[in-house]
C-alpha positions in Angstrom: -9.6 -11.6 -22.0 -7.6 -14.3 -24.0 -4.0 -14.3 -24.4 -2.4 -12.8 -27.5 0.8 -14.4 -28.8 3.7 -12.2 -28.5 4.9 -12.2 -32.1 1.5 -10.6 -33.1 1.9 -7.8 -30.7 5.0 -7.0 -32.5 2.9 -5.4 -35.0 2.2 -2.4 -32.5 5.9 -1.3 -32.4 6.6 -1.7 -36.1 3.4 0.5 -36.6 5.1 3.1 -34.6 8.3 2.6 -36.1 6.5 3.6 -39.5 5.1 6.9 -38.0 8.5 7.8 -36.9 10.5 6.9 -39.9 10.0 10.2 -41.7 11.8 11.8 -38.6 14.4 9.1 -38.5 14.9 9.9 -42.2 14.8 13.6 -42.2 15.4 14.8 -38.5 13.0 16.2 -35.8 9.9 18.1 -36.4 10.6 21.4 -34.5 6.8 22.1 -33.8 5.0 24.6 -31.5 6.2 23.2 -28.3 9.5 21.5 -29.2 12.1 24.3 -27.7 10.0 24.2 -24.3 10.2 20.4 -23.9 13.8 19.9 -25.2 14.9 22.8 -22.8 13.1 21.0 -20.0 14.7 17.8 -20.8 18.2 19.0 -20.7 17.8 21.1 -17.4 16.2 17.9 -15.8 19.0 15.6 -17.0 21.8 18.2 -15.7 20.0 17.8 -12.4 19.7 14.1 -12.6 23.5 13.8 -13.3 24.0 15.6 -9.9 21.6 13.2 -8.1 18.6 15.1 -7.9 16.3 12.8 -8.6 12.9 14.7 -8.8 13.7 18.2 -9.6 11.5 20.7 -8.7 13.1 24.1 -10.0 14.2 24.9 -13.5 17.6 26.2 -13.3 18.2 27.6 -16.8 14.7 29.0 -17.2 14.3 33.0 -16.9 17.8 33.4 -18.2 19.3 31.1 -15.5 17.4 32.8 -12.7 15.2 29.9 -12.6 11.5 29.4 -12.2 9.3 26.4 -10.4 8.2 24.9 -13.7 8.9 21.0 -12.7 6.8 21.9 -9.6 3.8 22.6 -11.8 4.4 20.6 -15.0 3.7 16.9 -14.3 6.9 15.0 -14.1 6.6 11.9 -16.2 7.3 13.3 -19.8 10.2 15.4 -18.9 11.9 12.7 -16.7 11.3 10.4 -19.8 12.7 13.1 -22.0 15.7 13.7 -19.6 16.5 10.1 -19.4 16.5 9.6 -23.1 18.8 12.8 -23.4 21.1 11.1 -20.9 21.2 7.5 -22.8 21.1 8.5 -26.3 22.4 11.5 -28.3 20.2 14.6 -27.9 18.8 14.5 -31.6 17.8 11.1 -31.1 15.9 11.7 -27.9 12.6 13.4 -29.4 12.2 10.7 -32.2 12.6 8.0 -29.4 10.2 9.7 -27.1 7.6 9.9 -29.9 8.2 6.1 -30.7 7.8 5.2 -27.2 4.7 7.2 -26.4 3.0 6.0 -29.6 4.0 2.4 -28.7 2.3 2.7 -25.5 -0.7 4.5 -26.7 -1.1 1.5 -29.4 -0.7 -1.2 -26.5 -3.3 0.5 -24.3 -5.9 0.9 -27.1 -5.1 -2.7 -28.1 -5.9 -3.6 -24.5 -9.3 -1.8 -24.7 -10.3 -3.0 -28.2 -9.6 -6.8 -27.1 -12.3 -6.5 -24.1 -14.7 -6.1 -27.2 -13.2 -8.0 -30.2 -10.7 -10.5 -31.7 -6.9 -9.8 -31.3 -7.0 -9.1 -35.3 -9.8 -6.3 -34.9 -7.8 -4.9 -31.6 -4.8 -4.4 -33.6 -6.4 -2.6 -36.4 -8.2 -0.5 -33.8 -4.6 0.0 -32.0 -3.5 1.2 -35.6 -6.1 3.5 -36.0 -5.7 5.1 -32.6 -2.0 5.8 -33.2 -2.3 7.3 -36.9 -5.7 9.3 -36.2 -5.3 12.9 -37.6 -5.2 14.4 -34.1 -2.5 12.4 -32.7 -0.2 13.0 -35.7 -1.1 16.6 -35.4 0.1 16.5 -31.9 3.0 14.4 -32.9 4.2 16.3 -36.0 3.0 20.0 -36.0 2.4 20.6 -32.3 5.5 18.2 -30.9 3.4 18.5 -27.6 5.3 15.6 -26.1 3.5 15.7 -22.7 0.1 15.3 -24.4 1.6 12.8 -26.5 2.7 10.7 -23.5 -1.0 11.4 -22.0 -2.7 9.8 -25.1 -1.1 6.6 -23.8 -3.3 6.6 -20.8 -6.8 7.5 -22.2 -7.8 4.3 -23.4 -7.4 2.9 -20.0 -9.6 5.3 -18.3 -12.3 4.7 -21.0 -11.9 1.0 -20.5 -12.2 1.4 -16.8 -15.4 3.6 -17.4 -17.0 0.9 -19.6 -16.6 -2.0 -17.5 -19.8 -3.4 -15.9 -18.2 -3.4 -12.2 -15.2 -1.3 -12.5 -12.3 -1.9 -10.3 -11.3 1.1 -8.0 -7.4 0.1 -8.7 -8.4 0.0 -12.4 -9.6 3.6 -12.3 -6.9 4.8 -10.1 -4.0 3.8 -12.2 -4.9 5.7 -15.3 -5.9 8.7 -13.1 -2.8 9.2 -11.4 -0.7 8.3 -14.7 -2.7 11.2 -16.4 -2.1 13.7 -13.8 1.4 12.7 -13.5 1.9 13.1 -17.5 0.1 16.0 -18.5 -2.4 18.3 -16.8 -4.5 19.2 -19.7 -4.7 15.6 -20.4 -5.7 14.6 -16.8 -8.8 17.1 -17.1 -9.9 15.7 -20.3 -9.5 12.0 -19.0 -11.4 12.9 -15.9 -14.3 14.7 -17.3 -14.3 12.1 -20.0 -14.4 9.4 -17.4 -17.2 11.3 -15.7 -19.5 11.6 -18.9 -19.5 8.0 -19.4 -20.0 7.1 -15.8 -23.1 9.7 -15.9 -24.6 8.0 -19.0 -24.2 4.6 -17.4 -25.9 5.6 -14.5 -28.7 7.0 -16.2 -29.1 3.9 -18.4 -29.5 2.0 -15.4 -31.9 4.0 -13.5 -34.0 4.3 -16.9 -33.9 0.7 -17.9 -35.3 -2.3 -16.0 -32.4 -5.1 -16.2 -34.4 -8.1 -17.0 -31.4 -10.3 -17.4 -30.8 -10.3 -13.7 -34.7 -10.0 -12.9 -36.6 -12.0 -15.4 -39.8 -11.7 -13.3 -40.0 -8.1 -14.5 -42.7 -8.4 -17.0 -43.2 -6.1 -19.8 -44.7 -3.0 -18.9 -44.6 -3.7 -14.9 -42.2 -2.1 -12.8 -40.4 1.1 -14.3 -36.6 0.9 -14.0 -37.0 3.8 -11.4 -38.5 1.4 -9.1 -36.0 -1.5 -10.0 -34.2 -2.2 -6.9 -31.3 -3.6 -9.0 -30.8 -0.8 -11.0 -30.4 1.4 -8.0 -28.2 -0.6 -6.3 -25.9 -1.0 -9.3 -26.0 2.6 -10.1 -25.2 3.4 -6.4 -22.3 0.7 -6.7 -21.1 2.3 -9.8 -21.0 5.7 -8.4 -19.2 4.6 -5.2 -16.6 2.7 -7.3 -15.9 5.5 -9.5 -15.6 8.1 -6.8 -13.2 5.8 -5.2 -11.1 5.1 -8.0 -10.8 8.9 -8.7 -9.9 9.7 -5.2 -7.4 7.0 -5.0 -5.9 8.0 -8.2 -5.5 11.7 -7.0 -4.0 10.3 -3.9 -1.4 8.4 -5.9 -0.7 11.8 -7.6 -0.4 13.7 -4.5 3.1 14.5 -4.3 2.6 16.4 -7.5 -1.1 17.6 -7.1 -1.0 19.1 -3.9 1.9 21.4 -4.1 0.7 22.2 -7.6 -2.5 23.2 -6.4 -1.5 25.1 -3.0 1.7 26.7 -4.5 -0.2 28.4 -7.5 -0.7 31.2 -5.2 3.2 31.9 -5.4 3.2 32.5 -9.3 1.1 34.0 -11.9 -0.7 31.0 -13.2 -3.4 32.9 -14.9 -0.9 33.9 -17.3 -1.4 30.6 -19.2 -5.0 31.7 -20.2 -4.0 35.2 -21.8 -5.8 36.2 -24.8 -5.0 33.5 -27.7 -4.7 30.9 -25.0 -8.2 31.2 -23.8 -10.7 28.7 -24.7 -12.9 31.3 -26.0 -10.3 32.2 -28.6 -9.7 28.8 -29.7 -13.5 27.3 -30.7 -13.4 25.7 -34.1 -12.6 28.3 -36.9 -12.2 31.3 -34.5 -10.2 34.4 -35.6 -8.3 36.8 -33.4 -5.7 39.7 -34.3 -2.8 37.1 -34.4 -2.5 35.6 -38.1 -0.1 32.8 -36.7 -2.6 31.8 -34.0 -5.4 31.8 -36.7 -3.7 29.5 -39.1 -3.0 26.9 -36.3 -6.6 27.4 -35.3 -7.8 26.7 -39.1 -5.6 23.6 -39.1 -6.7 22.2 -35.7 -10.3 22.8 -36.9 -9.9 21.0 -40.0 -8.4 18.1 -37.8 -11.6 18.3 -35.7 -14.2 18.1 -38.4 -11.9 15.0 -40.1 -12.0 13.1 -36.9 -15.6 13.8 -35.9 -16.6 12.6 -39.3 -14.4 9.5 -39.2 -16.1 8.7 -35.6 -19.8 9.7 -36.6 -19.5 7.1 -39.5 -19.0 4.0 -37.4 -21.2 5.1 -34.7 -24.2 5.6 -37.3 -23.5 2.1 -38.5 -23.3 0.7 -35.3 -26.8 2.0 -34.5 -28.3 0.7 -37.7 -27.0 -2.8 -36.5 -28.2 -2.4 -32.9 -31.2 -4.4 -33.2 -29.2 -7.5 -34.5 -26.3 -7.3 -32.4 -25.0 -5.9 -29.2 -21.2 -5.7 -27.7 -20.9 -5.3 -23.9 -17.8 -5.1 -21.7 -18.6 -7.4 -18.9 -16.0 -8.1 -16.3 -18.4 -10.3 -13.9 -20.3 -12.0 -16.5 -19.8 -14.7 -18.9 -21.3 -13.8 -22.5 -22.3 -16.3 -24.9 -19.0 -17.2 -27.0 -19.0 -19.0 -30.4 -17.1 -22.1 -30.5 -13.3 -21.7 -30.9 -11.7 -21.7 -34.0 -8.3 -23.0 -34.8 -6.9 -19.5 -33.9 -8.2 -19.1 -30.2 -7.3 -15.2 -30.8 -9.9 -14.9 -33.4 -12.8 -15.3 -31.1 -14.6 -12.1 -29.8 -16.9 -11.5 -27.1 -20.4 -11.4 -27.9 -23.8 -11.7 -26.5 -27.3 -12.7 -27.4 -28.8 -9.6 -29.2 -31.2 -7.0 -27.6 -33.9 -4.7 -29.2 -32.3 -1.8 -27.7 -28.8 0.1 -27.9 -26.4 -1.3 -25.5 -24.4 0.8 -22.8 -21.1 1.3 -24.8 -22.4 2.4 -28.2 -24.6 4.8 -26.2 -21.8 6.0 -24.1 -19.4 6.5 -27.1 -22.1 8.5 -28.9 -22.9 10.6 -25.9 -19.1 11.3 -25.4 -18.7 12.3 -29.1 -21.8 14.7 -28.9 -20.3 16.4 -25.9 -16.9 17.0 -27.6 -18.7 18.1 -30.6 -20.3 20.6 -28.3 -17.5 21.6 -26.5 -15.9 22.8 -29.8 -18.4 25.4 -30.2 -19.1 28.6 -28.5 -22.4 27.3 -27.0 -20.2 25.5 -24.7 -18.8 28.5 -23.0 -20.9 28.2 -19.8 -19.2 24.9 -19.1 -15.6 26.2 -19.3 -16.6 29.2 -17.2 -17.9 27.0 -14.4 -16.6 23.6 -14.5 -13.5 23.2 -12.3 -10.1 23.7 -14.4 -11.7 23.2 -17.5 -10.7 26.8 -18.5 -6.9 25.6 -18.2 -7.6 23.4 -21.2 -7.0 26.5 -23.2 -7.6 24.8 -26.5 -11.3 23.3 -26.6 -9.6 20.9 -29.6 -7.3 19.3 -27.3 -10.5 17.1 -26.6 -9.8 15.3 -29.9 -7.2 13.3 -28.1 -10.2 11.5 -26.1 -12.2 11.5 -29.4 -9.4 9.4 -31.0 -10.2 6.6 -28.5 -13.9 6.9 -29.3 -13.2 6.5 -33.0 -10.6 3.4 -32.7 -13.3 1.6 -30.5 -16.2 2.5 -32.7 -14.4 1.1 -35.5 -13.4 -2.2 -33.7 -17.0 -2.7 -32.5 -18.3 -2.4 -35.9 -16.0 -4.9 -37.4 -16.7 -6.9 -34.7 -20.3 -6.9 -35.3 -19.8 -7.4 -39.2 -17.3 -10.2 -39.0 -19.3 -12.3 -36.3 -19.4 -15.8 -37.4 -22.2 -16.7 -35.0 -24.9 -14.3 -36.8 -28.0 -15.6 -37.9 -27.4 -14.3 -41.3 -23.7 -13.3 -41.8 -23.2 -10.9 -44.6 -20.7 -11.8 -47.5 -19.1 -8.6 -46.7 -18.5 -9.5 -43.0 -17.2 -12.9 -44.1 -14.8 -11.5 -46.7 -13.4 -9.0 -43.9 -13.0 -11.8 -41.4 -11.2 -13.9 -43.9 -9.0 -11.0 -44.7 -8.1 -10.2 -41.4 -6.8 -13.9 -40.5 -3.4 -14.6 -41.1 -1.2 -11.9 -42.7 -4.1 -9.9 -43.7 -4.0 -8.0 -40.3 -0.5 -7.0 -40.9 -1.0 -5.9 -44.5 -4.1 -3.9 -43.2 -2.1 -2.2 -40.3 0.9 -1.6 -42.5 -1.3 0.1 -45.1 -3.3 2.0 -42.7 -0.1 3.2 -41.1 1.6 4.2 -44.3 -1.0 5.9 -45.9 -2.2 8.2 -43.0 1.5 8.8 -41.9 2.4 9.7 -45.6 -0.3 12.5 -46.0 -0.1 13.8 -42.3 3.7 14.3 -42.5 3.6 16.4 -45.5 0.9 18.6 -44.0 2.0 18.8 -40.4 5.8 18.6 -40.3 7.5 21.8 -39.1 11.0 22.6 -40.2 13.9 23.7 -38.0 16.0 26.7 -38.1 19.6 26.4 -37.1 18.9 27.3 -33.6 16.1 24.9 -33.3 18.1 21.8 -33.7 18.6 19.6 -30.6 22.2 19.6 -31.0 22.3 23.5 -31.1 20.0 23.6 -28.0 22.6 21.1 -26.0 25.4 23.3 -26.9 23.7 26.6 -25.8 22.6 24.9 -22.5 26.1 23.8 -22.0 27.6 27.3 -22.7 25.3 29.2 -20.0 22.9 30.5 -22.4 19.5 30.6 -20.5 16.2 30.2 -22.0 13.4 32.7 -21.7 11.0 32.8 -18.9 7.3 31.3 -18.8 5.0 34.0 -17.7 2.8 31.5 -15.7 5.6 30.2 -13.5 6.9 34.0 -12.9 6.7 34.9 -9.0 3.6 36.9 -8.3 5.3 40.4 -7.6 7.8 39.6 -11.0 7.6 41.2 -14.2 9.2 39.5 -16.9 9.9 42.3 -19.1 12.2 43.9 -16.5 14.4 40.6 -16.2 17.6 41.1 -18.1 19.0 38.3 -20.1 22.7 38.7 -19.3 22.8 38.8 -15.6 25.8 37.7 -13.6 25.3 35.2 -10.8 25.4 38.2 -8.2 26.1 41.6 -7.7 26.3 44.3 -4.8 24.1 47.3 -4.5 24.3 50.4 -2.4 21.5 50.9 0.3 20.3 53.8 -1.7 19.5 51.8 -4.7 18.6 48.2 -4.0 16.7 47.8 -7.2 19.8 48.3 -9.4 20.5 46.5 -12.5 23.9 44.6 -12.6 26.6 46.8 -14.1 27.3 46.2 -17.9 24.1 44.4 -18.5 21.7 45.3 -21.4 18.4 46.7 -20.5 15.3 44.5 -21.6 13.8 46.4 -24.3 10.3 44.9 -23.1 10.6 46.9 -20.2 9.9 50.2 -22.5 8.2 49.0 -25.6 4.8 47.6 -25.3 4.0 44.3 -26.8 7.8 43.5 -27.6 8.3 40.2 -28.7 11.5 39.7 -30.2 14.0 37.3 -29.2 17.3 38.6 -27.7 20.6 37.8 -29.7 22.3 34.9 -28.4 25.2 37.0 -27.4 23.2 38.9 -25.0 21.8 35.4 -23.5 24.8 34.3 -21.6 24.2 34.6 -18.1 25.1 32.9 -14.7 23.3 31.0 -12.3 23.4 32.3 -8.7 25.8 30.6 -6.4 24.2 28.8 -3.5 27.4 29.6 -1.2 29.4 32.7 -0.9 31.2 34.6 1.4 31.4 38.5 1.8 33.2 40.8 4.0 31.3 44.3 3.7 32.6 47.7 4.8 29.2 49.4 4.3 25.8 48.1 4.2 24.9 47.0 0.8 22.1 44.8 -1.0 23.3 41.4 -2.5 21.1 40.5 -5.6 21.5 37.0 -6.7 20.4 35.8 -10.4 17.9 33.6 -8.6 14.1 34.2 -8.6 12.6 34.5 -5.3 10.3 31.7 -4.3 9.1 30.2 -0.7 11.0 27.1 -1.0 14.2 28.8 -0.8 15.8 29.2 2.6 18.6 31.8 3.0 20.7 31.7 6.1 23.7 34.3 7.0 26.3 33.0 9.3 24.1 29.7 10.1 21.1 31.7 10.9 17.9 32.0 8.9 17.8 35.4 7.1 14.4 36.4 6.0 14.9 40.2 4.9 14.1 40.7 1.5 13.9 43.6 -0.8 11.2 43.3 -3.2 12.5 43.7 -7.0 10.4 44.3 -10.1 12.6 41.5 -12.0 11.5 39.2 -9.1 15.3 38.4 -8.3 16.3 37.6 -4.5 17.7 40.8 -2.8 18.9 40.7 0.4 20.1 43.7 2.7 23.4 42.8 4.4 25.1 44.7 7.1 28.5 45.6 7.6 31.0 42.9 8.5 31.3 39.2 7.4 28.6 37.3 5.7 28.6 33.6 4.9 25.5 33.2 2.5 23.8 29.6 1.9 20.9 28.8 -0.2 18.9 25.9 -0.1 15.8 24.5 -1.8 13.6 23.1 1.2 10.7 21.0 1.5 7.6 22.8 2.1 4.7 21.7 4.4 2.4 21.3 1.3 5.3 19.1 -0.6 5.4 17.1 2.6 1.7 16.5 2.9 1.7 15.6 -0.9 4.3 12.8 -0.3 2.7 11.6 2.8 -0.7 11.4 0.8 1.0 9.4 -2.0 2.3 7.0 0.2 -0.6 6.1 2.1 -2.5 6.0 -1.3 0.3 3.2 -2.4 -0.7 1.1 0.7 -4.2 1.3 -0.1 -3.5 0.3 -3.6 -1.3 -2.6 -2.5 -4.2 -3.7 -0.2 -6.7 -3.6 -2.9 -4.4 -5.2 -5.3 -3.7 -8.0 -3.0 -7.4 -8.4 -2.0 -8.3 -8.6 -5.6 -5.6 -11.1 -6.6 -7.0 -13.4 -3.6 -10.4 -13.2 -4.8 -9.6 -14.2 -8.2 -7.5 -17.0 -7.1 -10.1 -18.0 -5.1 -12.6 -18.2 -7.8 -10.3 -19.8 -10.4 -9.7 -22.7 -7.7 -13.1 -23.4 -6.5 
C-alpha cells in the first residue's frame, strides 16, 4: 500500500470535527446510555486518582454499595472516558470521546479502503463510514460510547478477513481490541469475520484456481479435486483460527474473569423483556411505548442503510464481467502507470468472467445481516454462542456500515479506473473531480449534509440532572447511582436495597436482616414494577469503610454498605473471617462475637483473574515473536 501524504489524512479529523461541531455549539446529546457511561467514567477517574490503574469494582453503583461492573464491562471505553474527565472539563469529555472514536473509525476505514483503491476514494469511503446513519444514531441518540469506539476496530477485522493470506497478528489485534472495548461489538466482529472466512473457503473449494494452475483446462478437474484450492482453504482456516485464538488470549485478563465470574451475578438480567433479541426485530412491538419508538427509529435506520448498501453492491455485480478488485497481500496485481500523484493510483487486476471474492463476501454479509434483522433468524440467536446477548439485532448495522463504505469505494474504483478498455465519461468526470481539492469538497459536503439531518433527528435533549457538570457534583457529594440488575449478586434483590444507607451499622443477633436506622424503605420492595427514580435528597449514601474497630458487649451483626462478592476478603483481628449472614439486599453482613474486633476488607485477585493475566502475558509473547518473525521475513524479501 502506497504512503499517503500526512496533510491529506488531516481531512479525516476535520470531518469528525464537523460531526461533533453541533455538540460543541449546543452541548452534549443526553442519549439512552449517557448516564451509565458518564457515571462509569467518574467512578473510574476517582479510582485512577488513588492509583488503581485497572479498577474492577464500581464503588458508586448500587447506591454506593458497589457492583463488579468494571470486571464485566470491557475496560477501554471507560478508561478513555475516565482519562478525558481527568484531563479536561467533564462537560467536554463526552464530546472529545465522540471525536476520538470517530477519528479512529475514519482512519481504520481509510486503511481498509486504501487496500483496494486510491487515496482519494479511500478518504471518501472513510467519510461515508463515520456519517452513515447508524453511526450517527449511535453517537447522537444512543450515546453508546463503548459501541462507538468498537466501530473503530471493525474495519480492521474486515480487512484481515479479506486478505488473501491473512496474518495471524492482523487478525488477533482487532479481535483483542474489540473484546477489550465492547462485548456486543466483539460478538459482531467475530461472527462477521467468521462469515467472510466461510464464504472465502467455500469459494476456494468450489472454484479452480487457474491463475496458480494454468494447466487446468476448461472443464477438466473440478475445484473439489483441485489440490491448491484445498491447501489454500485449509491454510486460510488455520490462519483464521490461530488469529482468533491469539486475539482472545490477548484479551484474556478481561475475558476469563468475565466468563468465569458470571456465575456470581445475575447476568441473565441483561436479556429481560424489551432487552431480548426477539423483542427487537425490525418494526416489532411490545407493551413499552418508549421501547417501540426507539425500535421504530432503529428500523428506519436499518432500512436506509440496507438500501444504501445494496445499491453499490448491485452496480458492482453489473460491472463484474469487466472489472474485478482483489485484496491481495502476497501477489502483485497489474498496476496502471503512475500519474503525477502517486496516491491516485489504485490496485486493479485483469478482468475475470466471474465475481471475485470481495464483492461476493460483502454481498453474503449483507444478506446475513438483513436475515438477522427478521424473526426468521431466531434459531441462530437461540443456538449460536453469546449471540442472544447482542440484545438488539440492529446492532449488526455497525458492521453493515463497513460493508456500505467499502462497497462504494469498490464501485468508485471500478468507475474511475483509467486503465479500463473503454472508460466511461462519468468515470472520467468523477476521477477528475476527486483530484486536487475535489476530494476535500466531496468529504465536506457528505459530512455536513449527513450531520445536519441526523443531528436534527437523533439529538437527545438534556434535563438539568442529566448534565455532565451536575453528575460530577452529585458524585462528589456521595450521591450514589442506581444498581444495574445484571451485575447484582446472585442472591440479591435490587428492590430491597435502600438508597440512603450509612457506611455500616450494627444489628442485634435476633435481627441480622434489619435495615439501617433512619433510612427510607425502597418502594420497589412492595410495589410491583415500580420504576420511579428516588428524589435526590434520598440518594445520599456512604460507601463502607475498609477498616474499622469495634468493641462489643454483646454479639451483634455488622452490616456494611458493600455488596458481597467472592473477591472481597474480610479479616477479623488479622485472621480470615468467612462467616456471612445472607441478606436480601446483597450487603455483607458479619456475625461478630463479644469483644474487640478489628475488621479489614480488601479486594483480592482470584484464581481466574490470575489465570487471565497469565494468558495475556503469554499471548503478548507470542504476538511479539510473530511480529518479529514477520518483520524479518519482510526485510529479507525487500533486500533480496
